[in-house]
C-alpha positions as CSV (number, residue, x, y, z in Angstrom):
1,M,10.6,9.7,-36.7
2,K,11.0,12.5,-34.9
3,R,8.2,13.7,-36.2
4,K,5.8,10.9,-35.2
5,H,7.6,11.2,-31.8
6,I,7.0,14.6,-30.6
7,A,3.5,14.1,-32.1
8,T,2.6,11.5,-29.8
9,W,4.0,13.4,-27.2
10,L,1.3,16.2,-27.6
11,L,-1.2,14.0,-28.1
12,A,-0.9,12.6,-24.5
13,L,0.0,16.0,-23.1
14,A,-3.1,16.5,-24.0
15,L,-5.0,14.0,-22.5
16,T,-3.1,14.3,-20.2
17,G,-4.1,17.9,-19.4
18,C,-8.3,17.5,-20.0
19,S,-8.8,14.6,-18.9
20,K,-9.8,15.1,-15.1
21,D,-12.3,16.9,-16.9
22,F,-13.4,14.5,-19.8
23,L,-13.8,11.9,-16.9
24,T,-15.8,14.0,-14.2
25,V,-18.2,15.3,-17.3
26,V,-22.0,13.5,-16.3
27,P,-24.3,12.1,-19.0
28,E,-27.0,14.5,-19.4
29,T,-29.2,11.6,-20.3
30,A,-28.4,10.2,-16.3
31,L,-30.2,11.3,-13.8
32,S,-28.2,11.9,-10.9
33,S,-26.9,15.5,-8.4
34,A,-25.2,16.7,-10.8
35,T,-27.8,17.0,-13.6
36,F,-31.2,16.8,-11.0
37,F,-30.3,19.2,-8.4
38,K,-31.3,22.8,-11.2
39,T,-34.6,24.1,-9.7
40,E,-36.6,25.2,-7.1
41,A,-39.7,22.1,-7.3
42,D,-36.2,19.9,-8.1
43,F,-35.7,21.1,-4.2
44,Q,-38.6,20.8,-3.7
45,Q,-39.2,16.8,-4.8
46,A,-35.9,16.1,-2.9
47,V,-37.8,17.4,0.1
48,N,-41.0,15.3,-0.4
49,G,-38.9,12.5,-0.9
50,A,-36.4,12.9,2.1
51,Y,-40.1,12.4,4.2
52,V,-41.4,9.0,2.3
53,P,-39.4,6.0,4.7
54,F,-41.5,7.7,8.0
55,R,-45.1,6.1,6.3
56,Q,-43.0,2.5,6.8
57,M,-41.5,3.4,9.7
58,Y,-43.7,4.2,11.7
59,N,-46.5,1.4,10.1
60,E,-43.9,-0.8,10.8
61,R,-41.4,-0.1,13.4
62,A,-41.1,2.1,15.2
63,W,-44.6,0.8,17.8
64,V,-42.6,-2.2,18.6
65,L,-38.9,-0.2,19.5
66,E,-41.1,2.5,20.8
67,E,-44.3,1.3,22.7
68,M,-43.5,-3.1,22.7
69,H,-41.0,-2.6,24.6
70,S,-42.1,-0.6,27.6
71,D,-45.1,-1.9,29.9
72,N,-47.8,0.0,27.7
73,T,-48.3,-3.6,25.5
74,Y,-47.0,-6.9,24.8
75,Y,-48.8,-9.4,21.5
76,A,-51.0,-11.9,22.7
77,R,-49.4,-15.2,21.7
78,N,-51.7,-16.6,19.0
79,T,-49.6,-20.8,19.1
80,L,-51.7,-21.8,16.3
81,Y,-50.0,-19.4,14.0
82,G,-46.8,-19.6,15.4
83,A,-43.5,-17.2,16.9
84,V,-43.0,-13.4,15.0
85,D,-38.6,-14.4,16.8
86,P,-37.6,-11.0,16.5
87,T,-40.6,-8.8,17.2
88,E,-41.8,-10.7,20.7
89,N,-38.3,-10.9,21.3
90,V,-38.7,-6.7,21.4
91,A,-41.7,-7.1,23.9
92,D,-39.9,-9.7,25.2
93,F,-37.0,-7.9,26.8
94,A,-35.1,-10.8,25.0
95,V,-33.4,-9.3,22.0
96,P,-30.0,-11.3,21.2
97,T,-27.7,-9.7,21.7
98,A,-23.7,-10.0,21.3
99,N,-20.8,-7.0,21.3
100,G,-23.0,-4.7,21.6
101,V,-24.8,-6.4,17.4
102,T,-28.1,-7.7,17.7
103,A,-29.8,-9.8,14.0
104,N,-33.3,-8.2,14.8
105,D,-34.9,-7.0,11.7
106,N,-36.9,-4.2,13.2
107,V,-33.8,-2.4,14.7
108,L,-31.7,-3.1,10.7
109,V,-34.8,-1.5,9.4
110,Q,-35.7,1.3,11.5
111,Y,-31.6,2.3,11.6
112,R,-31.8,2.2,7.5
113,L,-34.9,3.6,7.3
114,N,-33.1,6.9,9.7
115,Y,-30.6,7.1,7.9
116,V,-32.4,6.9,3.8
117,I,-33.2,10.0,5.6
118,I,-30.0,11.3,6.5
119,A,-29.0,10.7,3.5
120,R,-31.5,12.9,1.8
121,A,-31.3,15.8,3.5
122,N,-27.5,15.8,3.2
123,Q,-27.6,15.3,-0.2
124,I,-30.3,18.4,-0.8
125,L,-28.1,20.7,2.2
126,A,-24.8,19.8,0.1
127,L,-25.8,21.3,-2.8
128,I,-28.7,23.7,-1.9
129,D,-26.4,27.0,-0.9
130,G,-24.8,26.8,-4.5
131,A,-23.8,29.5,-7.4
132,G,-26.4,29.3,-10.2
133,L,-29.4,28.3,-8.3
134,T,-32.2,30.7,-8.6
135,F,-35.5,30.9,-5.7
136,A,-38.7,32.8,-5.8
137,S,-37.6,33.5,-2.6
138,D,-35.1,34.3,1.1
139,A,-38.1,32.4,2.2
140,S,-39.1,30.0,-0.1
141,K,-35.4,28.0,0.2
142,N,-35.2,29.0,3.4
143,N,-38.3,26.8,3.8
144,L,-36.8,24.0,2.2
145,K,-33.5,24.2,3.5
146,G,-35.3,23.9,6.7
147,Q,-37.1,20.9,6.6
148,A,-34.3,18.8,5.5
149,L,-32.1,19.8,9.1
150,F,-35.7,19.5,11.0
151,L,-35.6,15.8,8.9
152,R,-31.9,15.5,9.6
153,A,-32.2,16.5,13.5
154,F,-35.8,14.5,13.4
155,A,-33.2,11.3,12.1
156,Y,-30.6,11.4,14.1
157,F,-32.5,11.4,17.8
158,D,-34.2,9.3,16.9
159,L,-31.4,7.4,16.9
160,V,-29.4,8.7,19.4
161,R,-31.7,7.4,22.2
162,L,-32.3,3.8,21.1
163,F,-28.8,3.1,19.7
164,G,-26.4,5.7,22.5
165,K,-23.5,6.1,19.5
166,V,-24.0,5.7,15.5
167,P,-21.4,7.4,13.0
168,L,-22.5,10.6,12.2
169,H,-22.4,11.7,8.4
170,L,-24.0,15.3,7.4
171,V,-21.9,15.1,3.7
172,P,-23.3,13.0,0.3
173,I,-21.2,9.7,0.5
174,T,-18.9,9.4,-2.6
175,G,-17.9,6.2,-2.3
176,R,-17.9,3.0,0.4
177,E,-14.2,4.6,2.3
178,D,-16.4,7.2,3.3
179,A,-19.5,5.3,4.6
180,A,-17.9,3.3,7.2
181,L,-17.7,6.4,9.7
182,P,-16.5,5.8,12.9
183,L,-19.1,5.7,16.1
184,A,-20.1,9.1,17.5
185,T,-20.0,10.0,20.9
186,T,-24.1,10.6,22.3
187,D,-22.2,13.8,23.2
188,A,-21.5,14.6,19.5
189,L,-24.8,13.3,18.2
190,Y,-26.8,15.6,20.5
191,T,-25.1,18.9,19.7
192,Q,-25.2,18.1,15.7
193,I,-29.0,17.7,16.6
194,E,-29.3,21.1,18.8
195,K,-27.6,23.0,15.6
196,D,-29.8,21.3,13.5
197,A,-32.8,22.0,15.2
198,L,-31.5,25.2,16.6
199,A,-30.4,26.2,12.9
200,A,-34.6,24.9,11.2
201,S,-36.1,26.7,13.7
202,T,-35.6,30.2,12.7
203,A,-36.0,28.8,8.8
204,L,-39.3,26.8,8.5
205,P,-42.1,28.9,8.9
206,K,-44.7,28.7,11.0
207,K,-47.6,26.7,11.5
208,A,-50.1,29.5,10.1
209,T,-48.2,29.4,6.8
210,Q,-46.6,26.1,5.8
211,D,-48.3,24.1,3.5
212,P,-50.3,20.8,5.9
213,G,-47.8,18.3,6.7
214,R,-44.7,19.9,6.5
215,A,-42.2,20.1,9.7
216,T,-42.5,24.3,11.4
217,S,-41.1,26.3,13.7
218,G,-43.1,25.4,15.9
219,A,-42.0,21.5,15.4
220,A,-38.3,22.6,15.3
221,K,-38.6,23.9,18.9
222,T,-41.2,20.9,20.3
223,L,-37.4,18.2,18.9
224,L,-35.2,20.7,20.8
225,A,-37.2,21.2,23.6
226,N,-37.8,17.0,23.7
227,L,-33.7,16.8,23.1
228,Y,-32.9,19.7,26.0
229,I,-35.7,17.9,28.1
230,T,-33.3,14.6,27.4
231,Q,-30.5,15.8,28.2
232,K,-31.8,17.3,31.4
233,K,-31.1,21.3,30.5
234,W,-34.6,22.6,32.2
235,A,-34.2,25.8,31.7
236,Q,-33.3,25.8,28.3
237,A,-36.2,23.2,27.7
238,E,-38.9,26.3,29.3
239,A,-37.4,29.1,27.0
240,I,-38.7,27.3,23.6
241,L,-41.3,25.6,25.3
242,K,-42.9,28.9,26.5
243,D,-41.8,30.4,23.1
244,I,-44.8,27.6,21.2
245,V,-47.1,28.6,24.2
246,T,-47.1,32.2,24.0
247,N,-46.1,32.5,20.2
248,D,-47.9,29.0,18.2
249,I,-51.5,28.6,17.6
250,Y,-51.8,25.0,18.5
251,K,-54.9,24.5,21.6
252,L,-56.0,21.6,22.8
253,M,-58.9,20.0,20.6
254,P,-61.4,19.9,23.2
255,D,-62.3,16.3,23.1
256,Y,-59.2,14.5,23.5
257,N,-61.0,11.8,19.9
258,D,-60.7,15.1,18.0
259,A,-56.8,15.0,18.7
260,F,-55.9,12.4,16.2
261,S,-57.1,12.0,13.0
262,Y,-59.7,9.8,10.5
263,T,-58.6,8.4,7.6
264,S,-59.7,11.7,5.6
265,T,-60.2,14.4,7.9
266,N,-59.0,16.4,10.8
267,K,-55.5,16.3,9.6
268,N,-52.6,19.0,11.1
269,N,-55.6,19.8,13.5
270,A,-55.5,22.2,16.3
271,E,-53.2,20.6,18.3
272,S,-50.8,18.7,16.0
273,I,-47.4,19.8,15.7
274,F,-46.3,16.9,13.5
275,E,-47.5,14.1,12.2
276,I,-46.9,11.2,9.0
277,Q,-49.1,11.3,6.9
278,Y,-51.3,9.0,5.0
279,M,-53.7,9.0,2.9
280,E,-56.0,5.6,2.2
281,G,-56.5,4.5,-1.5
282,S,-54.5,3.1,-4.1
283,A,-51.9,5.6,-5.2
284,G,-49.4,3.8,-2.3
285,Y,-49.0,6.2,0.3
286,N,-51.7,4.4,2.6
287,G,-51.1,2.9,5.7
288,N,-52.7,-0.6,7.8
289,Q,-51.6,-0.3,11.8
290,I,-55.0,-1.0,13.4
291,Y,-54.0,-4.2,11.0
292,R,-51.7,-5.0,12.3
293,F,-52.5,-4.4,16.4
294,L,-55.5,-6.3,16.3
295,P,-56.0,-9.3,18.6
296,S,-56.6,-12.4,16.6
297,P,-57.6,-14.9,15.1
298,I,-60.2,-12.6,14.3
299,S,-63.6,-13.5,12.6
300,A,-65.2,-10.5,9.7
301,A,-68.1,-10.3,11.8
302,E,-65.6,-9.4,14.7
303,I,-63.4,-7.2,12.6
304,A,-66.1,-5.1,10.8
305,P,-67.2,-2.5,14.0
306,I,-63.6,-1.9,14.5
307,T,-62.9,-1.3,10.9
308,G,-66.0,0.0,9.3
309,T,-65.6,-1.3,5.7
310,S,-67.2,-2.8,3.5
311,N,-65.8,-6.2,2.7
312,P,-64.0,-6.9,6.7
313,Q,-61.4,-10.1,6.5
314,P,-60.8,-12.0,9.0
315,T,-57.6,-12.6,9.5
316,S,-55.1,-14.6,11.8
317,Q,-51.6,-13.6,13.0
318,E,-49.2,-13.1,15.7
319,S,-50.9,-9.8,17.8
320,N,-49.1,-7.2,18.5
321,N,-49.4,-3.6,20.3
322,I,-52.1,-5.5,22.9
323,P,-53.0,-2.3,25.7
324,T,-51.4,-4.3,28.8
325,P,-53.8,-4.6,31.9
326,D,-50.9,-2.7,33.9
327,L,-51.4,0.6,31.2
328,I,-55.3,0.0,31.4
329,A,-54.7,0.0,35.5
330,A,-52.5,3.6,35.1
331,Y,-56.6,5.6,34.3
332,E,-57.6,7.3,36.8
333,T,-61.8,7.2,37.6
334,G,-63.3,9.1,34.9
335,D,-60.5,9.2,32.7
336,K,-62.8,10.2,29.4
337,R,-59.4,9.1,27.6
338,K,-59.1,5.8,28.7
339,D,-62.1,5.0,25.9
340,I,-61.7,6.9,23.6
341,S,-57.6,4.8,23.7
342,I,-58.3,1.5,24.0
343,G,-61.3,-1.0,23.1
344,T,-62.0,-4.5,23.4
345,V,-63.4,-6.7,21.2
346,L,-64.8,-11.1,21.8
347,L,-62.5,-13.5,19.9
348,S,-64.4,-16.3,19.2
349,G,-61.9,-18.4,17.9
350,S,-59.3,-17.3,21.4
351,L,-57.9,-19.9,23.0
352,R,-57.2,-18.2,25.7
353,A,-60.1,-19.3,28.5
354,D,-61.1,-15.2,28.5
355,K,-62.0,-14.9,25.3
356,N,-61.7,-10.5,26.1
357,Y,-59.0,-8.5,24.4
358,P,-58.0,-4.8,24.4
359,Y,-57.2,-3.3,21.5
360,I,-55.6,0.0,20.8
361,K,-58.4,1.9,19.4
362,K,-57.8,5.6,19.1
363,Y,-56.2,4.6,16.0
364,A,-59.2,2.3,14.9
365,R,-60.6,5.1,12.7
366,P,-63.3,3.9,10.0
367,H,-62.0,3.1,6.9
368,S,-63.0,1.9,3.2
369,L,-61.0,-0.7,1.7
370,N,-59.1,-4.0,4.0
371,Q,-55.6,-2.9,5.0
372,N,-56.0,0.5,3.8
373,T,-56.2,3.9,6.2
374,G,-55.0,7.0,6.0
375,Q,-55.0,8.4,9.5
376,N,-52.3,10.2,10.5
377,W,-49.9,9.4,12.6
378,P,-49.3,11.6,15.2
379,V,-45.2,12.0,16.1
380,Y,-45.3,15.4,18.7
381,R,-48.9,17.4,19.7
382,Y,-49.6,20.8,21.8
383,A,-50.5,18.7,24.9
384,E,-47.1,17.0,25.1
385,V,-46.1,20.6,25.2
386,L,-47.8,21.3,27.6
387,L,-46.5,17.7,30.2
388,F,-43.2,18.7,28.7
389,L,-43.7,23.0,30.1
390,A,-44.8,21.3,33.1
391,E,-41.5,18.8,33.8
392,S,-39.0,21.9,32.7
393,L,-40.6,23.3,35.0
394,N,-40.9,21.4,38.3
395,E,-37.2,20.1,37.7
396,Q,-35.9,23.6,38.6
397,G,-38.4,23.9,41.9
398,K,-41.6,25.8,39.8
399,T,-44.5,23.3,40.7
400,G,-46.6,25.3,41.6
401,E,-46.3,26.7,37.7
402,A,-45.6,23.3,36.6
403,A,-49.0,22.3,38.0
404,T,-51.0,25.3,35.0
405,Y,-49.7,23.6,32.6
406,I,-50.4,19.5,33.3
407,N,-54.2,20.6,35.1
408,Q,-54.6,21.7,31.5
409,V,-54.0,18.3,29.9
410,R,-56.2,16.6,33.4
411,T,-59.1,19.6,32.7
412,R,-59.7,18.2,28.7
413,A,-59.7,14.3,30.1
414,G,-62.4,15.5,32.4
415,L,-60.3,14.5,36.1
416,A,-59.0,17.5,38.5
417,A,-56.8,19.6,39.2
418,T,-53.5,16.6,40.3
419,T,-52.9,17.5,44.2
420,A,-49.6,17.2,43.4
421,S,-47.5,19.9,45.5
422,A,-44.3,18.9,46.4
423,Q,-41.0,18.5,43.3
424,A,-41.1,14.4,44.0
425,D,-44.6,13.9,43.8
426,M,-44.9,16.5,41.0
427,R,-42.4,14.2,39.0
428,E,-44.3,11.2,39.7
429,A,-47.6,12.9,38.5
430,I,-46.1,13.9,35.4
431,F,-44.7,10.8,34.7
432,K,-47.7,8.8,35.3
433,E,-49.6,11.8,33.2
434,R,-47.9,11.1,29.9
435,R,-48.5,7.7,30.0
436,V,-52.0,8.4,30.0
437,E,-52.4,10.9,27.9
438,L,-49.3,9.8,24.9
439,A,-50.5,6.1,25.2
440,F,-49.0,4.3,21.8
441,E,-47.5,7.1,20.4
442,N,-44.6,5.9,20.6
443,K,-43.4,7.6,24.0
444,R,-42.8,5.7,26.8
445,W,-39.6,3.5,26.3
446,F,-38.1,6.9,25.7
447,D,-39.4,8.4,29.0
448,L,-38.0,5.2,30.6
449,T,-34.5,5.1,30.2
450,R,-34.0,9.9,29.6
451,T,-35.3,9.2,33.8
452,G,-33.2,5.7,33.7
453,R,-36.1,3.8,35.1
454,V,-36.0,0.3,33.3
455,K,-34.4,-1.7,35.2
456,E,-36.9,-0.5,37.9
457,I,-40.0,-0.7,36.1
458,I,-39.5,-3.0,33.6
459,G,-38.3,-5.7,35.4
460,A,-41.8,-5.3,38.2
461,Y,-43.3,-5.7,34.9
462,G,-41.3,-8.8,33.8
463,A,-41.9,-10.8,36.3
464,K,-45.5,-9.6,36.5
465,V,-45.9,-11.0,33.6
466,K,-44.1,-14.6,34.3
467,A,-46.0,-15.1,37.4
468,N,-49.4,-15.2,35.6
469,P,-49.3,-15.6,31.5
470,A,-52.4,-16.1,31.6
471,A,-53.5,-12.2,32.6
472,Y,-50.8,-11.2,29.7
473,Y,-52.5,-12.3,26.8
474,F,-51.4,-15.9,26.7
475,P,-53.8,-19.3,25.9
476,A,-53.5,-22.2,27.9
477,G,-50.3,-23.6,29.0
478,A,-48.1,-21.1,27.1
479,V,-45.6,-19.2,28.6
480,P,-43.3,-16.5,28.0
481,P,-39.6,-18.1,27.2
482,P,-36.5,-18.7,29.1
483,N,-34.9,-15.7,28.2
484,A,-37.9,-12.7,29.0
485,F,-37.4,-9.6,30.2
486,T,-33.3,-10.8,30.8
487,V,-31.4,-7.9,28.5
488,L,-33.0,-4.3,30.9
489,D,-30.2,-2.4,28.7
490,D,-31.0,1.6,27.6
491,Y,-30.4,0.6,23.7
492,Y,-30.4,-1.7,21.4
493,G,-27.8,-3.8,19.9
494,L,-26.7,-1.7,16.5
495,P,-27.2,-3.8,13.6
496,A,-25.5,-7.3,13.1
497,V,-25.7,-6.6,8.7
498,E,-24.5,-3.2,9.1
499,A,-20.9,-3.9,11.6
500,A,-20.5,-6.8,8.3
501,L,-20.2,-3.3,5.7
502,T,-17.3,-1.6,8.8
503,P,-14.8,-1.8,11.2
504,N,-16.0,0.7,13.7
505,F,-18.9,-1.9,15.1
């Protein structure tokens, strides 16, 4: 009997001693971070995966939250189709928000896609310096690590500009407890974005030696400059922007039309610093932005010259991202960018008296398949670097030097040199130049927020929409909702669905 008790005790002791190792054994047949990240190719595949959410983000949501939520574009009301409230509420500055949260679907999806990028980047960064891993070279490893750092910085920069405060996750989440972090302050988020972007700028190769479409040192530096300008750190922005101008290989394309990708050519061109990659075809990498933007109802005959497909299909839908009369009027006489950026189409089936509608022409590239496009989306172009540099110089009182850079952009557009000579006049000139140069590239809303001009500009714009709905594409009898232009906040409310999962917001 005594021997039986001793045996039982020894067995319990043995199980106690090995239980931790036993419970942490990773099944070799299951794909997990412990079994997957073994080779450089594994990390390469993981980095590829971290880029993937961008395609949905820029195809479906970013333009809603960052372009339609401005005075640049609006929706063309199609009363035959019915309302698409989440999108219309954004365009109408009427997003229902209570206690700092909103149920708007566009907000939720954009928030989640950014955190998918962050989660994937965190997984890479947590493991890439692990013992026993080998890479072809230090440069190869730094390239992968730099891309993860850039992607995390980029996603947090989008989040902080949309929401102001969000949870700051820097390591992989292992359970529900560490998923619900407190909201980090705006300054804390800025600090982390700067840290990641700085590290990425030194780890990443320049565009000349990087694989096309991947983040580069120039992309990281442009992101960093964008952060500094948002923070009004003008001298720091100037230094990094001058480094890009002096030491990188970017240049303006001679023709503004060629600054943008076609469906299968001209991608990642000399002006491109960072763009979202799409590919026409059946592989699942395509976009269809132009179909989301076109005014409707549009017949097959009316859509055919715009898309160039062999099988044009009519659409009857809510029409989004339609250029506003305000933006159209912002182009100076003789500005070549106007006819490249904006086209017009007559919709015979429209209920409006004026059946002519503008549409975003710069993304209307000919392609083969209906609802299947391949042109890339521009995120950072060299033209913006020049305008950023002009702004950072002007804000330091170097107005004459600032003119050098804004005039490079204006010259390509076929315009004379700016007449602005005083700092305040130059500030307004740069603000206006950004609007027409970067129209439909998701810049306008952030320009309004960082300059503190939301209530001034959107308030006046909203009054015009409500006073003359017909000029803003409403058919006779249709008007904006009563709550239109009542939510003029710099930040969106956080997603209500996410709020149900955390006590912190």
